[in-house]
C-alpha positions, 0 to 999 in steps of 0.5 A: 964188454970191456972186461971180456977176454976176446982171445977166448974166441978162437979156432981151438974153441970151435974145434975142441968144444963146439963142433962135437956138440953142434954135430949132436944137436943137429943129429938130435934135431933131424932124428926127432924131426923125422921120427916126430913127423912120422909118428905125428902123422899116424897120431893125426890119422888116428884122431881123424879116423872117427873110431873111438878106439883109435881117437881116444888113445891118440888124444890122450897121448897128444894132450898129455905130452903137450901139457908136460914140460919137455925137461921133465919128460927127458928126466923121467925117460932117462931115470925111469926106463933103465929101472924098467928094462933092467939096464942103462941106456946112453944119454944120446939114445935116451935124448933121441927117443924122448925128443921123438916121442915128445915132438910127435905130439906137436907135429901131430897137431900140425898134420891134423890141421893140414889134413883138415885144410884140404877141401872135402870135395877132393876127398869125395872125388877120391872116393868117387873114383874108387879109392879106399880111405888109405889110398885117399890119404896117401895119394890125395890128402897127405901130399897136399897137407905136407905141402901146405904145412911145410913152413909150419913143420919147419918152424916147429923144427927150429923150435926143436933145435932150440929145445935140444939145449935141454939135454943138459939135464941128463948131461948129454954133450950138445952145442950148449954143453960144448960152450959150457965146458969151454967156459969152465975149462978156461975160466970164462963162463960169460964169454962162453954163454955169450958166444952160445947165444950168438951161435943159436941166434945166427943159426935160428935166424938164418933158418927162419929166413929160409922158411919165410922164403919157402913160404912165399914160393909155396904161396905163389904156386897156389 
């Protein structure tokens, strides 16, 4: 600790290197969260439909992606898709698409558990008043499932934010990349990675605290 150059930590570090990466990390997290929840909900409904033509592809999709490291999916998509479509795609766009596709598999399992947690009596009640399967899901099941699973969905989003650091594999400029570039330019990699660890910890710890408070409020409502 005595060998650290404390002058490295200044506003220039934040302004010139960190802010740009932080903005992209947040953008990537929000896009992957929204897209992942939407696609994950569709996958969950497919797995619960009872129709093998829908259930089997969704099961293969979810179990397949959950069995592959995220960094491999990032590399595959970034390197293989341009050869298929015949033109390169940007690092940022590639990362957003990859994270959305990958995270959907995890959000799908969360949503499936949330849907299954709704008492069957409420589903039967919806059917009794003439609601179709789609209407039952839209007006009765999904609103309650989202509320029940909200803390878990947000916890998965925190993990997603941490995973955004994996875009280093394709050279995208995220929060960690910003610290890395600052460390190389100033010849202080130790100080840079130490600062990155502190920033990730503060952000994730703050978000985890908010999720715990939200969970308590939801528990009181019940």
